[in-house]
N, C-alpha and C positions, 0 to 999 in steps of 0.2 A: 504494500500500500504506500502510496506517495504521501510525503509529509506536507508538501505545499502545493497550492493550486498553480498550475503552469498553463496560462492562457495560450501561449504560443504553441505548446504541444497539442492542446485540445483543438485549436484552429487548424493545425496541420492534419488533423483527422477529418476535417470537414471538406465538403465539396468546394472546388475552386469556382465559386459563383459570387458575383458582386450583388449583395442584397441591400446595399445602402446602409441605413441605420439598423436594420434587423440582423440577427445572428445568422450566419451561413448554415445551410442545411447539412445534416450528417446522415449518411446511410444507416438504416436500422441495424444491419449486421455489424457494421463498424462500431456503432454505439454499444451494442451488446458485448462485443469482444473487449471494448475498453472497460466496461463495467465488470466483466469477468476478471480482467487483469487487475483492476483496482481492488475488488473485494476478495478475490480468491488467490491472487498472486501471479507472478510471471511464470511460475513453474507448474501451474494447474493446467491439465489438459484432459481431453476425453478421447479414449480409444475404444472404438466399437464399430460394428458393421452397420453404419448408418450415415446419413447425410448431415448437412449443416443444421437442418431443422431439428433433428433428433439431438444433436449436440447442444442446440439452444435450450431444449428442455432440460438437459443435464446441468447446464449452467444455472438456469433459474432454480432448479431443485437444490443444487449445492449452495447457492447464495441464501436461499430461504432456510435451509437446514443450519447453516453456519450462523446466521444472524436472527434466528427465530427467538422471539421473546425478549430482545434487547430493549430495555427501557431505562429512563433516567431513574436511578435509585434514590438519590438525594441531591439537593441543590447545595449551594454554598451555605456557610454558617449564618450569614447575615440575612438570608431571604429564603422563603419557601415558594416564591413566585415561579411562574412558568419560565422555562429557559428558551432561548432562541439559538438556532444553529447558524454559525458563521461558516466560512469556507471549510475549515477542517477542525473546528473546535466548537464546543457548546458553552455558552455564557449565560449567566443569570441576567434577566432583564432589569432587575432592580439595581444591583450593585456592579455588574459587569465582570464579576469573578468567574473563573472557570468552574464548570459544573463537574462534580464527581460522578463518573458513570459506573 
């Protein structure tokens, strides 16, 4: 999993289309492969007698199994308010401290 958001890397995965102010489109298979790499790691792969669509099902199942039931257990000491998620961290809305997961 990557520690920082890399906009240039994400844009390199998008189609080379000028969309003006809008974000450029990304192919669905490319997006799923990037989510697989992000959540399951560079070394995760599927070996089986199937096509890409069957591999997609394996990716979705593996991500759901790995991240099933993950919730915020507690917030920071100063506040029990809801937290908001920034790029790669979760912060308390009241005080801005990092939330304990």
